RODO-2510 file (C-alpha; in nm, 4 decimals, decimal comma):
residues 390
     n   res          X          Y          Z
     1     m    -0,0269     0,0234     0,0034
     2     i     0,1306     0,3486    -0,0617
     3     t     0,0548     0,6689     0,1755
     4     g    -0,0849     0,9644     0,0202
     5     l     0,2128     1,1566    -0,0024
     6     s     0,3782     0,8255    -0,1803
     7     h     0,1286     0,9265    -0,4527
     8     r     0,1623     1,2653    -0,4468
     9     t     0,5220     1,2111    -0,4775
    10     a     0,5156     0,9188    -0,7406
    11     a     0,2630     1,1720    -0,9647
    12     s     0,5083     1,4417    -0,9561
    13     a     0,8217     1,2460    -1,0456
    14     c     0,6242     1,0685    -1,3061
    15     a     0,5076     1,4420    -1,4535
    16     l     0,9051     1,4944    -1,4673
    17     c     0,9310     1,1641    -1,6492
    18     v     0,7597     1,2702    -1,9256
    19     a     0,9147     1,5937    -1,9148
    20     g     1,2362     1,5066    -1,9186
    21     v     1,1112     1,2130    -2,2401
    22     l     0,9678     1,5034    -2,4086
    23     a     1,3240     1,7223    -2,4176
    24     l     1,4633     1,4611    -2,5732
    25     t     1,2659     1,4196    -2,8459
    26     p     1,3085     1,7476    -3,0449
    27     a     1,7150     1,6366    -3,0380
    28     t     1,6267     1,2537    -3,1638
    29     a     1,4245     1,4278    -3,4545
    30     a     1,6952     1,6862    -3,5171
    31     a     1,9028     1,4096    -3,5066
    32     g     1,6929     1,2083    -3,7870
    33     a     1,6900     1,5379    -3,9962
    34     r     2,0339     1,5760    -3,9875
    35     s     2,1155     1,2154    -4,0533
    36     k     1,9774     1,2541    -4,4077
    37     e     2,2592     1,5493    -4,4987
    38     p     2,5558     1,4233    -4,6295
    39     a     2,8363     1,2879    -4,3788
    40     p     3,1095     1,4342    -4,3203
    41     p     3,4346     1,3383    -4,4268
    42     p     3,6577     1,1583    -4,2845
    43     r     3,8510     1,2547    -3,9575
    44     a     4,2099     1,1044    -4,1206
    45     a     4,0784     1,3426    -4,4649
    46     m     4,1044     1,6537    -4,2696
    47     p     4,4089     1,8747    -4,2574
    48     g     4,6631     1,7767    -3,9845
    49     p     4,7672     2,0395    -3,7014
    50     s     4,9764     2,3375    -3,8045
    51     l     5,3448     2,3009    -3,9373
    52     l     5,4104     2,6591    -3,8923
    53     y     5,6792     2,5788    -3,6541
    54     h     5,8523     2,3002    -3,8696
    55     q     6,1386     2,4218    -3,9935
    56     g     6,2103     2,3946    -4,3964
    57     a     5,9298     2,4261    -4,6497
    58     q     5,6135     2,3321    -4,5257
    59     v     5,2874     2,2380    -4,7807
    60     r     5,0065     2,0167    -4,8449
    61     p     4,9186     1,9292    -5,1920
    62     h     4,6960     1,7618    -5,3424
    63     r     4,7377     1,5577    -5,6867
    64     g     4,7817     1,8407    -5,9331
    65     a     4,8956     2,1280    -5,7567
    66     p     5,1414     2,3202    -5,8764
    67     a     5,5036     2,2767    -5,7656
    68     l     5,6758     2,5675    -5,5183
    69     p     5,8709     2,8235    -5,6501
    70     e     6,2660     2,8711    -5,5651
    71     v     6,2542     3,0859    -5,3134
    72     s     6,5778     3,1846    -5,1417
    73     a     6,4670     3,4390    -4,8731
    74     l     6,5361     3,3596    -4,5196
    75     s     6,1724     3,3172    -4,4512
    76     w     5,8431     3,3311    -4,6417
    77     l     5,4903     3,2868    -4,6195
    78     v     5,1757     3,2567    -4,8364
    79     a     4,8574     3,2598    -4,7066
    80     d     4,4518     3,3859    -4,7613
    81     a     4,3794     3,6791    -4,6158
    82     d     4,0172     3,6121    -4,6683
    83     n     4,0349     3,2745    -4,4171
    84     g     4,3595     3,3184    -4,3049
    85     n     4,4171     2,9505    -4,4581
    86     v     4,8391     2,9458    -4,4705
    87     l     4,8909     2,7614    -4,7808
    88     a     5,2620     2,6977    -4,7506
    89     s     5,5727     2,8788    -4,5792
    90     d     5,9354     2,8491    -4,4664
    91     e     6,0537     2,9387    -4,1513
    92     a     5,7051     3,1109    -4,0799
    93     h     5,8037     3,2021    -3,7381
    94     r     6,1870     3,2685    -3,7267
    95     a     6,3211     3,5977    -3,5811
    96     l     6,4160     3,8274    -3,8172
    97     p     6,4797     4,2249    -3,8110
    98     p     6,1511     4,3964    -3,9821
    99     a     6,2949     4,6472    -4,1512
   100     s     5,9836     4,9246    -4,2343
   101     t     5,7371     4,6287    -4,2675
   102     l     5,6808     4,6987    -3,9117
   103     k     5,5250     5,0071    -4,0102
   104     t     5,2486     4,7851    -4,0838
   105     l     5,1806     4,7323    -3,6868
   106     f     5,2375     5,1020    -3,6533
   107     a     4,9099     5,2117    -3,8708
   108     v     4,7190     4,9297    -3,7304
   109     t     4,7791     5,0586    -3,3794
   110     v     4,7940     5,4204    -3,4204
   111     l     4,5968     5,5052    -3,7399
   112     p     4,2206     5,4164    -3,6043
   113     g     4,2903     5,6961    -3,3422
   114     l     4,4062     5,9886    -3,5638
   115     p     4,1513     6,1588    -3,7685
   116     s     4,2167     6,1842    -4,1099
   117     g     4,1597     6,5668    -4,1324
   118     l     4,3387     6,6580    -3,8081
   119     r     4,5814     6,9460    -3,8608
   120     h     4,8912     6,9944    -3,6999
   121     t     5,2051     7,1874    -3,6770
   122     v     5,5153     6,9998    -3,6421
   123     s     5,7875     7,0961    -3,3530
   124     y     6,1207     7,0696    -3,3243
   125     k     6,1304     6,8247    -3,0666
   126     e     5,9150     6,5405    -3,2905
   127     l     6,2027     6,5547    -3,5492
   128     a     6,4676     6,5484    -3,2863
   129     d     6,4862     6,2139    -3,2911
   130     v     6,5092     6,0354    -3,5929
   131     g     6,8009     5,7751    -3,6714
   132     e     7,0756     5,8853    -3,8842
   133     g     6,9968     5,7858    -4,2278
   134     s     6,6381     5,7266    -4,2081
   135     s     6,3966     5,7128    -4,5255
   136     l     6,2717     6,0753    -4,4737
   137     v     5,9955     6,2129    -4,6673
   138     g     6,0412     6,5879    -4,5666
   139     v     5,8666     6,6845    -4,2879
   140     e     5,9400     7,0028    -4,1761
   141     e     5,9201     7,2022    -3,8136
   142     g     5,6704     7,4687    -3,8051
   143     h     5,4698     7,3636    -4,1093
   144     s     5,1277     7,2393    -4,0911
   145     y     5,0086     6,9225    -4,2219
   146     q     4,6999     6,6890    -4,1987
   147     v     4,7308     6,3750    -4,0528
   148     s     4,6059     6,2247    -4,4384
   149     d     4,9257     6,3886    -4,5813
   150     l     5,1576     6,2592    -4,2975
   151     w     5,0556     5,8608    -4,3368
   152     h     5,1058     5,9453    -4,7201
   153     g     5,3951     6,0070    -4,5947
   154     v     5,4866     5,6636    -4,3803
   155     f     5,3082     5,4098    -4,6590
   156     l     5,4704     5,5962    -4,9804
   157     s     5,7871     5,7122    -4,8909
   158     s     5,8453     5,5203    -4,5863
   159     g     5,9192     5,8405    -4,4012
   160     n     6,0607     5,7671    -4,0383
   161     d     6,0207     6,1730    -4,0093
   162     a     5,5814     6,1085    -4,0813
   163     v     5,6407     5,8070    -3,8090
   164     h     5,7831     6,0319    -3,5028
   165     v     5,4903     6,2927    -3,5806
   166     l     5,2253     6,0739    -3,5795
   167     a     5,3853     5,8849    -3,2896
   168     s     5,4047     6,1890    -3,0693
   169     l     5,0093     6,2667    -3,1954
   170     g     4,9547     5,9117    -3,0665
   171     g     5,0947     5,9798    -2,7112
   172     g     5,4872     5,9614    -2,7152
   173     w     5,7312     5,7056    -2,9154
   174     q     5,7664     5,4771    -2,6068
   175     a     5,3993     5,4741    -2,5094
   176     t     5,3599     5,3618    -2,8834
   177     a     5,5983     5,1028    -2,8882
   178     k     5,4146     4,9427    -2,5804
   179     r     5,1102     5,0101    -2,7517
   180     m     5,1994     4,8364    -3,0336
   181     q     5,3733     4,5506    -2,8920
   182     e     5,0119     4,4977    -2,6970
   183     k     4,8087     4,5265    -3,0427
   184     a     5,0884     4,2416    -3,1678
   185     r     4,9917     3,9936    -2,8711
   186     s     4,6375     4,0435    -2,9317
   187     l     4,6442     3,9967    -3,2818
   188     g     4,8384     3,6082    -3,2000
   189     a     5,2183     3,7942    -3,3223
   190     l     5,4101     3,6027    -3,0852
   191     d     5,7231     3,6663    -3,2484
   192     t     5,7572     4,0387    -3,2543
   193     h     5,9385     4,3076    -3,0252
   194     v     5,9208     4,6184    -3,0513
   195     v     6,1947     4,8972    -2,9894
   196     s     6,2030     5,1224    -3,2654
   197     p     5,7982     5,2063    -3,4120
   198     d     5,9537     5,3173    -3,7326
   199     g     6,1048     4,9500    -3,8050
   200     y     6,4650     5,1443    -3,7454
   201     d     6,7301     4,8861    -3,6492
   202     a     6,7185     4,7985    -3,3127
   203     p     6,8678     4,6171    -3,0522
   204     g     6,6387     4,3383    -3,0195
   205     q     6,4173     4,4745    -3,2451
   206     v     6,2692     4,1352    -3,4012
   207     s     5,9034     3,9879    -3,6208
   208     s     5,8536     3,7295    -3,8446
   209     a     5,6569     3,6107    -4,1915
   210     y     5,3829     3,4863    -3,9874
   211     d     5,3504     3,8278    -3,8164
   212     l     5,3931     4,0573    -4,0293
   213     a     5,1271     3,8313    -4,2483
   214     v     4,8869     3,9260    -3,9492
   215     f     4,9563     4,2800    -3,9448
   216     g     4,9127     4,3082    -4,3254
   217     r     4,5870     4,0816    -4,3170
   218     a     4,4955     4,2758    -3,9911
   219     g     4,5233     4,5870    -4,1716
   220     l     4,3364     4,5394    -4,4549
   221     h     4,0422     4,5490    -4,3223
   222     n     4,0564     4,8845    -4,1918
   223     p     3,9726     5,1450    -4,5431
   224     d     4,2203     5,3857    -4,4910
   225     f     4,4989     5,1756    -4,3931
   226     a     4,4056     5,0078    -4,7556
   227     r     4,3756     5,3126    -4,9362
   228     y     4,7025     5,4475    -4,8113
   229     c     4,8731     5,1502    -4,8494
   230     g     4,7818     5,1162    -5,2294
   231     t     4,8389     5,4671    -5,3264
   232     a     5,0826     5,4766    -5,5950
   233     e     5,1599     5,8269    -5,6212
   234     a     5,0071     6,1760    -5,3919
   235     s     5,1270     6,5071    -5,3190
   236     f     5,3497     6,6423    -5,0228
   237     p     5,3042     6,9559    -4,8621
   238     g     5,6448     7,1510    -4,9028
   239     d     5,7998     7,4829    -4,8266
   240     g     5,5493     7,7195    -5,0267
   241     s     5,3602     7,4240    -5,2525
   242     s     5,3753     7,0054    -5,2610
   243     y     5,5755     6,8054    -5,4436
   244     a     5,4867     6,4127    -5,5566
   245     i     5,5934     6,1180    -5,3999
   246     e     5,5848     5,7712    -5,5141
   247     n     5,5365     5,4577    -5,3878
   248     t     5,8532     5,2492    -5,3347
   249     n     5,6759     4,9461    -5,3516
   250     r     5,7920     4,8382    -5,7003
   251     l     5,4943     4,5686    -5,7233
   252     l     5,3184     4,8504    -5,7478
   253     t     5,4688     5,1465    -5,9148
   254     g     5,6155     4,9179    -6,1729
   255     e     5,9432     5,1106    -6,0971
   256     d     6,3025     5,0242    -6,1945
   257     g     6,2006     4,7708    -6,4431
   258     v     6,0083     4,5423    -6,2330
   259     a     5,7516     4,5202    -6,4074
   260     p     5,3891     4,5726    -6,1810
   261     y     5,1547     4,2939    -6,0438
   262     p     4,7953     4,2696    -6,1441
   263     g     4,5980     4,3116    -5,8408
   264     l     4,8378     4,4126    -5,6235
   265     i     4,6497     4,5785    -5,3310
   266     g     4,9928     4,7040    -5,1779
   267     i     5,0682     4,7189    -4,8183
   268     k     5,4678     4,7617    -4,7094
   269     n     5,8308     4,7274    -4,8342
   270     g     6,1666     4,7895    -4,6010
   271     y     6,4992     4,7754    -4,6572
   272     t     6,8058     4,8351    -4,3901
   273     s     7,1603     4,6726    -4,4081
   274     n     7,0659     4,4762    -4,0958
   275     a     6,7522     4,3391    -4,2331
   276     g     6,8022     4,3184    -4,5817
   277     n     6,5160     4,3984    -4,7968
   278     t     6,1503     4,3103    -4,6608
   279     l     5,7742     4,2738    -4,7634
   280     v     5,4419     4,2337    -4,7387
   281     a     5,2454     4,2036    -5,0257
   282     a     4,8475     4,1774    -5,0988
   283     a     4,7002     4,1222    -5,4063
   284     r     4,3509     4,0086    -5,5844
   285     r     4,2200     3,7962    -5,8753
   286     g     3,9299     3,5761    -5,9192
   287     g     3,7079     3,6726    -5,6291
   288     r     4,0520     3,5308    -5,3825
   289     t     4,3145     3,8105    -5,1705
   290     l     4,6269     3,6806    -5,1207
   291     v     4,8989     3,8217    -4,8553
   292     v     5,3202     3,7299    -4,8524
   293     t     5,5885     3,8206    -4,6819
   294     v     5,9065     3,7680    -4,7988
   295     m     6,2401     3,8286    -4,5572
   296     n     6,5427     3,8598    -4,6779
   297     p     6,6132     3,7113    -5,0098
   298     q     6,9683     3,6181    -5,0324
   299     e     6,9834     3,5661    -5,4374
   300     g     6,9258     3,8269    -5,6874
   301     g     6,9602     4,1789    -5,5643
   302     g     6,7794     4,4536    -5,4130
   303     f     6,4887     4,3941    -5,6272
   304     a     6,4777     3,9983    -5,5901
   305     v     6,2149     4,0403    -5,3233
   306     y     6,0147     4,1415    -5,6009
   307     e     6,0566     3,8824    -5,8169
   308     e     6,0057     3,6388    -5,4893
   309     a     5,6817     3,7878    -5,3764
   310     r     5,5401     3,7742    -5,7461
   311     r     5,6061     3,4120    -5,7679
   312     l     5,4322     3,3028    -5,4618
   313     l     5,1809     3,4705    -5,4848
   314     d     5,1024     3,3520    -5,8498
   315     w     5,2065     3,0091    -5,7325
   316     g     4,8974     3,0963    -5,4436
   317     f     4,6682     3,1537    -5,6802
   318     a     4,7311     2,8762    -5,9473
   319     s     4,6714     2,6070    -5,6211
   320     a     4,3297     2,7185    -5,5098
   321     g     4,2029     2,4462    -5,4139
   322     l     4,4706     2,2106    -5,4700
   323     v     4,6337     2,2332    -5,1293
   324     d     4,5710     2,1827    -4,7532
   325     p     4,6401     2,4812    -4,5360
   326     v     4,9344     2,4152    -4,2918
   327     g     4,8463     2,6895    -4,0003
   328     s     4,5909     2,9823    -4,0107
   329     l     4,6701     3,3509    -3,9257
   330     d     4,4256     3,3266    -3,6725
   331     g     4,5864     3,0631    -3,5058
   332     l     4,7473     3,2004    -3,2166
   333     r     4,4814     3,5130    -3,1850
   334     v     4,3507     3,5752    -2,8438
   335     k     4,0053     3,4411    -2,7956
   336     s     3,7672     3,7495    -2,6517
   337     a     3,6275     3,6565    -2,3075
   338     p     3,2547     3,6083    -2,2788
   339     a     3,0852     3,9520    -2,2186
   340     t     2,8889     3,7723    -1,9446
   341     a     2,8350     3,4441    -1,7336
   342     a     2,6662     3,1784    -1,9672
   343     p     2,3540     3,0456    -1,8536
   344     v     2,3365     2,6993    -1,5741
   345     a     2,2244     2,5055    -1,8893
   346     a     2,4645     2,5898    -2,1037
   347     a     2,7621     2,5475    -1,8851
   348     s     2,6302     2,2213    -1,7998
   349     a     2,5685     2,1096    -2,1689
   350     s     2,9575     2,2729    -2,2507
   351     q     3,0514     2,0021    -2,0310
   352     v     2,8863     1,6796    -2,2140
   353     p     3,1994     1,5428    -2,4573
   354     d     3,1371     1,5539    -2,7991
   355     d     3,0585     1,2091    -2,9232
   356     d     2,8994     1,3316    -3,2378
   357     s     2,5813     1,1188    -3,0768
   358     g     2,3962     1,4298    -3,1871
   359     w     2,2116     1,5034    -2,9149
   360     s     2,1500     1,8430    -2,7686
   361     g     2,3480     1,9441    -2,4252
   362     t     2,0506     2,0909    -2,3083
   363     a     1,8237     1,7885    -2,3876
   364     v     2,0467     1,5909    -2,2333
   365     v     2,0017     1,7949    -1,9153
   366     a     1,6840     1,7939    -1,9185
   367     g     1,6679     1,4297    -2,0009
   368     l     1,8723     1,3021    -1,7543
   369     s     1,6851     1,5565    -1,4803
   370     g     1,3719     1,3927    -1,5883
   371     l     1,5218     1,0169    -1,5685
   372     g     1,6920     1,1221    -1,2240
   373     a     1,3385     1,2002    -1,1418
   374     g     1,1682     0,8386    -1,2255
   375     a     1,4273     0,6638    -1,0235
   376     v     1,3009     0,8738    -0,6886
   377     a     0,9967     0,8133    -0,7595
   378     l     1,0332     0,4195    -0,7948
   379     r     1,2804     0,4623    -0,4570
   380     l     0,9481     0,6264    -0,2361
   381     r     0,7333     0,3870    -0,3978
   382     a     0,9530     0,1047    -0,2820
   383     k     1,0159     0,2590     0,0654
   384     g     0,6487     0,2969     0,1226
   385     g     0,6017    -0,0641     0,0346
   386     r     0,7746    -0,1039     0,2946
   387     s     0,6972     0,0661     0,5869
   388     g     0,3067     0,0342     0,5317
   389     p     0,1218    -0,2524     0,6671
   390     g     0,1545    -0,6170     0,4708
***
C-alpha cells in the first residue's frame, strides 16, 4: 500500500519523467533530420595540425597542385587573406629584423585613433630623435600637415620623420612602442618585439613572416589603411608648394624594371643593411585575396624581394583548391572572453563530451533530470511498500 504522500510524490516524479522524454524528443528528431544530410569527410582526411613551427618549406599539396617556386628568402609565407589559411611557408616564425615592414603594425595600432583631417603643426622636438640615415618624406619643423598627409609619407616614402610626428600625436614614442607590442600580442603575433616604431634597426627588434602577414591582413580590414598602402603617387605639402611622392613598392608602381603585379593591393616594403629587403604584399584575383611575406632574399640582388613575392602570389592563385592549409593566421590570436557569464544550462551542456551522437546538450541535461526524478519516485515507492501494513 502506498500512502497519500507517496502517491503525490510519485505523480510529481512521473510528470518530470514525461518532461524529460519530451525534452529528448526534439533532439532525436533533429538527429534524424541531420542523418539525411551529406556525411562529413572522414577525420583522417581532414588537414592535420599546424606545421608553421617546423623547419623548411611546408605545404600540403593535393594531386595536381603546382610545385612550390624557388625562393631564396630566409623566411616567407603565403596565405589567404580572407579566411587566414596559410597555404605554404618556410621558417614562418623565424625571428628576423623587419625594417620598415614594421610600419604595418604601427599603422594598425595608431591609424584608427587619429582623424585623417586633423591638422597639426610640427615641433622641433617631434623630429629630434629621427635615426641617422632614415628614409624621410620631408616633414619640416613649423609646417602644418593633415594627418592624411603624414600617412602618405609613411606608406609611400616610408618616412620615419612622418612616423615620429604621428607617434607623438598618438601618445609619444615609448607609449606607441608599448601599444604596438600589446596590439601584436592581441593579434596572436608572438614573434614580434618592438623597440623603434618606425622599424629602424634597434637591438632586439624582430618580427617574423607570420607576424607581418598577420599585421598586413589586419590592416586591410581598415579602409584607410587599404587606401594608403595601395596609393602609387600623392602630393606632399612642401615649403610654399606641394611636391609629388611615389610609393617605393615596385610591385605597385612598376619602377626600376620591376613589372607591376596585376591586382596588387599594396601593403609595405622595407630595407636596412641589417634586415636586408623585406616585403608584405597583397593581391586580389578571381575573388580571392592573398597576402605574402618575403624576408631577406639571399640571391638575385635588391629587387629579388619583389620577384620572389611575385612567384609566391602566382603559386598561391594557381593552387586554389589544390592544397590544404599548413596553419592559420588566426591560430595564435587571443580569444575574447564572453561579456557575461554563461547560463547554467549552457554551462552544464558544455561539459557533455562531443561524441557525435547528435543529442543536444540541453536535451541531455533535461532528459537526465527527468530520468533522475523517475528513479526517485521508484525509490519512494519501494520505501513506502516496506513501511506500510502487509
